[in-house]
N, C-alpha and C positions, 0 to 999 in steps of 0.2 A: 327254400324260400323261408322254414320258416326258424332256420338256421339263420340266415339272413336278417330278418328282422329281428330276432334276439338279440345279435351284433350289434346293429345299429341302437338300440335302443340301451344297451348296455353299455357303447362310447358316448352315449347322449347325457347320462348320467354321473360317466366318469369326468367327462368337462364339465358338467354343470356343478363338482364336487372340488372339481380342481378351481376353476372359477372363486368359488366361496373361499377357498382356503387363500387364494392371494386377497382378496376381498380383506380378509380376516386378516391376516398379516399387515396388512398396508394399515389398517385400524389400529392396529398396535402401534405399530412404528409412530403414528403419528400421534397417538396417544400418549408413548414417552417421550417424543420431542414436546409434546403441550407441556406434560407435566415437569421437562427440566427444565423449560424455560419459565414457568413457575416458578418451580424450585430458584432459579434466578433474578426473576423479578425480588421474590419475596424475602431471599439473602439481599437484595440492594435496597429493599426497603425497609427489613431491620438493621443496616449498617446507616441506612442514610436518620432512622429514628436514635441511633445511638450518639450523630454527630451532634443530633441538634439540643441534646442534655449539656452542660454545662463542662466542660471542657478542667482537668485539674492540671495544679501544679508540682512539674520535677525540675532536678536539673540533670544534666548530662552530664556525665562522668569524664574523666581527663584521659588523653590518648593514653595508650598503652605504648611506651617507647621502647623501642627494640633492643638499643644497646644503651649501654650504662657505662663504656667505657668506649675512648677514641680510640681509634685502628692505627697502625702504624703510620708514620706519615711520609714514611720513605719502606721500599720492599725490604725485607733481610738477604742479606747474598752470603751464599756458603767460604767458609772461607777454611780449610784445610786445614791450616795450623793453630788455625783456637776451636775448629771441633775436628779432631781426627778423627782416626777410624775406631770405632770400640768395640763391644761388647754390647749387641743391640738389647734396649733398654725393653723390656713394656709397660708402656704409658697406663695411667688409671685412669680409671673411668668413672665419672661421678652419678651419671644416667642414663641410660638407656631408653632414647623416647623415636615412640614411633608417630606414623602419620597422622593418628587419630590421637598424639598426645599433644597438650600442650607445652612450647619447647624451650620458653620460658616462667622459670618464677614469677613474674609479673604478673600475677591474675587480677582480675577483677577485681576490684575491692567493695564495687557500691553494693548498697543490697537491694531484693530485689522491690520492683515497682507492684503495693500489690493496696490497692483500697484507698490510694487519694498519699500511699506513706510518701512523705518527701526523702530524697535520695541527696546526700552531700559530695560534691566533686570536687576535685583541684581544678587548678586553672592547665590549658595544656603549655608545654615548652615551649619554648618560641624556639622556631626553627633557625641555623646561623644561613645568613645569607642571604640572596632572594634567590625564591622557589621555583622561581621563573627562567632562571637564569643558567642557563645549557651552553656547554662547550657544542659546538656543532661540528657532523662529522662528513666525510670525506661526501660531495654532493657533484656527480658528475653533469647536472644539469647547470650550475653554476661557476662564475667566473673566478670564485677563489675559493677554492675547494681547499681543506681541512683535515686533510688523512689522518682515521685510523693510526695506521702503519703504513707509512710509504717503504718501498724498497728502496737500499740506499743507490742504484744507478734508475734511470729512467728506461733502462730497459723493458723489454715482457716479461712477462710474469715466467720463471723457470719451469719447466719442466717437472714433473714428479720424479728424483731420483730412483734411477733403475735398479729391483729388487736383488740384483748379482751382487752391487755394490755393501760391504760393509756399513751400520751405521759407521758416521763420523765422529771424532770424539769433540765434545762440546767446546765450542772456544768462550771466550770472556764473555762475559752475562750480556746484556745490552743495558747500558744506563741505570745499573743496578742503583747506585747510591743519587742519582741527579731526582731534580726534584719534577716534576709532571711537568714543565714547562721548558723544559731543556734536555728532547731526549737524546743532543747528541755530546753528555756531558760524558766524559770516560768515566768509568769504575774507579773508585778508589781502591778498592779489593780484589781485583782482578779473580775468578776461580780457574783453579790451575789441576782444578782435578777432572778429568777425562766423562762423562757418563757413560758414554759408549762401553755398552757388558764386554765387547772382547777386550778392551784394552789392558793395559801391565799389570799383574796380581793386585799393585798395589788399591786397586777399585777396591771397593768392599763389597761390591756382585757381582764380581770377576768370574765366569764357568769356570770349570775344570778342562782339560785340556781336551779330553776326549768329552762330548756334549752327552745330555744324557737325558736334557729336558724334552717334552712335546713340544715342537713347532705349532705356534699359532696360526690355526686355519682360520682366513678371514675370506669371505664372498666381497667381490668389488661390485660397488651399488652404481648402477646404471647412471651414465649422465645425466646433470640437469635437464629438466625439460621449461623452457619458459613460459612460467603461467599466461592463460589467458584472462583478458576482464570477464566479469560474471555478465550474464543475457539471461533475459526474458522478461516476464513482465515487470516485476520491483525495481528492474533495471534501466525500462525505458519510459520516457517522459510522455504523458496525456494531462485531458483535461481537468481531471476526475481525481487527479494524485496528488500528492504533496513534496516535493523534492525535500528529503534531508542529507546534510553533509556530514556522513558517515565515517568518522577516521581517513575524510579525503576520497570516499566512495560516497558518488550520489545512490541516494534510495528513493523510490518514490512509492510512496502508500497514500492508503484513501483518505482524502481530506475531509468526510463526513462533519467532525468533530473540529475544526477548523473556525474559532472563535466561539465556541460552545459554551469553554467554560470561562467565566467570567466571573471576580469577587469583586461587590463594591467594596467591602469594607473586611476586616477580618476577626468579626463576630461569627459566631459558631452555626448561628441561622444564614447568616451567607455563605457560606462554605458551606454547608448540606444543598444550601440551594445549588449551589455548582455542579455539585458531586450528584443531586438527581436531573439536573439539564442533561447530564452525558450519559445518563441509564434511560434516558425517554428519548434521547438520539440514537441514529443510525449508527452506533461505533463498533459493531459484533466484526464489520470487513475491515478496521483500523487493528483490533488484536489480531484478527488470524495475518493482514498482513505483517504484524510482528511477527508471529511463529513462525513464517516463511524466512523471514530474516532470520531468523535466529540459525533456522537448520540452513538455510541455502549461504550464507556464509560460514556454517561451523563455529558457532559464539557458543562458549561459554556462557552461565549466567550474570557473569559479571558481563559480557558486553548484551548480553541482552539489557539487563538495565541501564548500561549508557545509551543505547537505541533510544530508548524508552526516553530517557532526560534527552535526546538531542528531538526527539520527534514531538514531545510535548513542548518545547519552549518556540521550534518549529508554527506549532498550530495555537500557540496562545497569545494575548497579548502583552502581559505581563509576566514575570518571573514565581509572585504568588500562583497566580493564577495554574502558571505551571508545572509548580508541588502538585496541587492541586490533580492535576490530571497524571501524574507519576503516580501517586496512588493510588486511582480510579481502573490504570490502562496495569499498575504491575499484581494489585487486585484480582483484576479481570484475568491472568496470567496465570493466577495461584501464588503468589509470590507475601510471603510476610514482611509488610512494610507500617511504617505509623508518620501519618505526618502529624505534626504540633507547630505552634505558633510560637515565636521568642514571646518571651515574657518583657521585655527590655527596647523593644521597637516592631511597628505592622513587619516584620517579616515570614514568611512560611519556609518551617523545615522538613525533611524529610529522613528517619531512620531504618534501615532497614537491615533483618537479620541473614545473619551471615555465618556460612557452616564453619569457619578457624576462626583465628585472632587475627584482629585487621590490625595494625598499626598507624598511629600514627591519627586517628579521627575520635572524637569523643562517640561517647556509644551509653548505651544506658540495659539495663538485666532484667527481662519481665520473661518469668516461666523458664527458665533456666536457661533464655537465648540470649546473646548481645546483638544489640540495636541499634547498628553504627552510622552516624551523619557522614555519608560518604564525601559530600562535598565540601568541607570546612574539616578546620584542627582546632575550633576554638567552642569549648566547652560554654555552657550558659545555663541561664532558667530559661522553662517552657512551659505553655500550657498545651495539653495533650487528652484527646479521648481516650479512654482506655480499652474499648469493647474494640475487637478485632471484627474485619468481615469477615462473613462462613468462609469464604472463596478462597482467603486465605491460609497455606497451608505448605508450603517451600520453603525453607532456605535457600539464597543465591548460596548456588556450590562454586568454589572460586577456583578449583582444580580446571587445568587447561588438557583436556582432554582429547582435543581435537583440534589440531593446528587452522588457527583464524582462517578463513580465506581472504584475505586482504592482501591485496596486492598489486594496490597502486604505487609509482614513481619507486627506483631503484637506485640506489646507494652503493657504489662498489669500492669495497677496501681491499687490500692484500695485506697478510700478515705473513710472514717468515722469521722460521727461529733465525739466532743471533750467526751462524755459519752459514747461512742460506741454503741449506740441504732439504728443507720442509718450507713451503710456502703455498697457501691457500687464496685463491680472488672469489671471492661471496659478492656476488649480488644480494642485497636487503631490500625490502620492498616498505616504504616511508609510511606506510597507511597503518603497517604493523606495528611499527616503531610506533606510531603516536595514540594506536590500543595500547601494546604494552605500558607506555606513558604512563597514561592515562589512569594505571591500576593500584589501588594501596597497596603497602608491603602486607605481604601476608607470610604466613611460615613458608620456611624452605622448601617444605615438601612440591609448594605450588610451581617453583623454579628447576625442581632436580626430576618431577616426573612429565613437565611437560610438553606436550607430543612439537616438535620442531618444524618448521614451515619447509615442507617436501622442495622445494626449489633448493633452498641453502641448507637443509641434510645434504641431501643428494650428490651437492656440489663439494662440501667438505670432508664428508664419507669417502667419497670417489676417488678424490686428491690421497687422502692418507691411507685410505686400506690399502694400494701394492705398497707401501713405505715399509706398512707393520707386517703384512705376509709374509709368511714362512720364518719369519722370527721369536726366538722364544717369546716367553710371554713378558720375561725380565726386560730382554730388547725391545720389546715394543713399549712396554709399558716408560722407559726411561726415553723412548724419542719422544712419545708423547709428551711426556710430562717438560720436557727440555723443550717442545714447540707452544706451550703455553707460558713455559717461566719469562722465554726469550723472545715471544713472537706478539706481546700486547703489553703495552705499556702501561703503569702503577698509578693511580693517583687514587685516595679518597673519596668515600663519596662526599663529602662535604665539600672537600675540593672542586671537584667537576658539577655538582648539581647544589650544595648549601642543605642538603639530608640524605638521610640513608634511604639507597633504592639499591636492591637486589636484582640481577638482571638475568632477564633467560638467553636462553642460550645466541637467540638471534643478535643481540645487543650487545656483546663482545664483540660482532663485526661490526656494528656502526655508530659505538661513541667511540672518543679517542683513547677513552682510560677507562681499568676496570679496577678492582681490588681483589680482595682475597678469596668472598665469598664466590666472586664473580666465577673467577679462575676453577674454583674449585668444582661450579655446577658446571661446567664446559668440561673439566679433566673429568668428571664423571658421566658426565654425557661419550665422551668419545671412548672411553675404556667400557663403558656397558656395551657400545653399539658396535667396536672395531674388535675387542678382545673379550666380548660376552665372559667380564667378571663381575662381580659382585664389587660394589663399591658403599663405604659408608660415607659423612660426613663428621669431622671431631670439631666442635663448637667449642674455643676457649672464649673469655669474655670481652677479650677483644682482638680475633682470629678465627678466620675458619680455615680447616685442612681437612684433605681425605685418606682415606686407607681403602687399601683393596686387598679381598682376597685373591687368591692364587692357588692355581693347580699346583703350582711348582713351589720348590722349597724353596722361597725366596729369604735371603737376609736382609736385618732390618728393627728398626725401632716398630714397636708391633703394639697392637691392643687384640682382646680377645672379645668376640662377640657372640654370645650363644655356643661356646665350642669351637668355634673355628678365628683362625689367627687372622687377621687384616693388618696389612703392613704399611706404614704411614709413607703416604705422597704428598709432598708439600708443593703446590704450584706456583707460591709465592714464597718459596726460598731457591732464590734464586741459584742457580747454578751445583743443586744442589740434588744427587741421584735419588732412584725410589730408594726405601728403607732410612732417611734422614728426619728426622723430627728435627724443628729450631730448639737451638738449647734450652731457651726459659721456656718453653714446655713440655720439658722430660719428666718435668717435678710437678707438672699441672692436671689436674683431674679434666679431664673433657665430658661435653657430653654428647654422646653417640647418639646422631639423626640417622635412622635406618628408614629408609622408604625401601 
């Protein structure tokens, strides 16, 4: 009995101690939350006080333009008579640039903004043509399609060529010297040299009679799965939500801040009052929704910036108030951004820090960071509060490490090489194209390293994998380069858009034309994913090509990078096999872009 009483007493004491521990932990958590809320409130109060101080005058720097020389108007066609087989040449390298290195020597020249010091900037270069005018791709929903590349006959898409057949010799290149508006023009100098590695000994890459190379083993990618529309609270309409049209996708977010941000004039106190009104409102639900949108749609930092911009325009009554809300939301999300007021008109501007060089947009430099006006290409004088929000810690990361889950609207295109032995049919989401179309021009690393839409990637790779499987590396590389050379029509960005626009892989299957850097991005992607070989880009003043590091002993023009031989493979040298550099670039030093 005594033992029972003792055990009961001990149990009672333990329960009391446990309850006390739980209470203490709850008090600790509540105390930490209260402290964090106080920090947030204090940070906002501090920044609002900064906003009320007189803003100082600065100038934005002119945009950095990527291209300094125009690209070739027409693609270069390989002519065996003009460029006969010769001893391979080791090309000269100007410098080797990595992902963290500026790709252009056109460094920002503005002085650092400090203590109201005025920075002088030039006017931006005027873009050629209408920047909003684009040649439209095939639209399966339109009555008047304009295909990227139509098959020569209305027959169904040809099935992949059985791997039991040897690679067929490349026939005449498609329209090599024709203007982009005349895709059926005959080539002036048809290529007579076969790209097939098993052709006659006149082919520079012909293999010995007794093959000694190791076949490429390529796993076949599973068939593409049709993407489904996103579901969940963010994509379901309700009375307490505000619909935001984001790249063709309807997203519903908290609308507590609707109409809260309003500025009567453009003076410091009026802007500070609008910012303070949002701080006092129930804004946290909207900030949480923005974070959820970024996660559920797989958006990079540019994507969340774009969504914040669209949401702010929807929740505010005018564009100037929307800029103030963008500043507020980006600060709450932790991004470095600075709003400003134009000196020559009543207009609010927003500058955002980016982690890489952004071309074509004015900017200023502060604390070693470039802040870009991502909604305009016009430099100007402006007034700005020098202080930053204590919450602003991060730059916009422009890399696309995850394919955005934007799958609304599908556009089909068919691309096949000149001989018709290789054909790829792809459905590309319009919403993803709208998203990529909104991105400013960045370093090439952004395009080369971007994750490709799973549906597009699966379709492209699963179609091409059986055709290269079992072939030598040289044979497979030649098949792929012939597909890129002759399966896509050429036009410069100036002709197609009126401004420079590098493509992501998916965009080559959407727009009717592409140029040298676009083809290099696609060829690099195919070689890395199908052949598992390393690729670098060769950046000339007005041309981009690729070079591949083969495991086999492949002959041809090459560069040496890090002690390794990279053989030139030029996707724009129509009809040329791997190992052939354009004659005009054999004596020109190139920047090597290695990512």
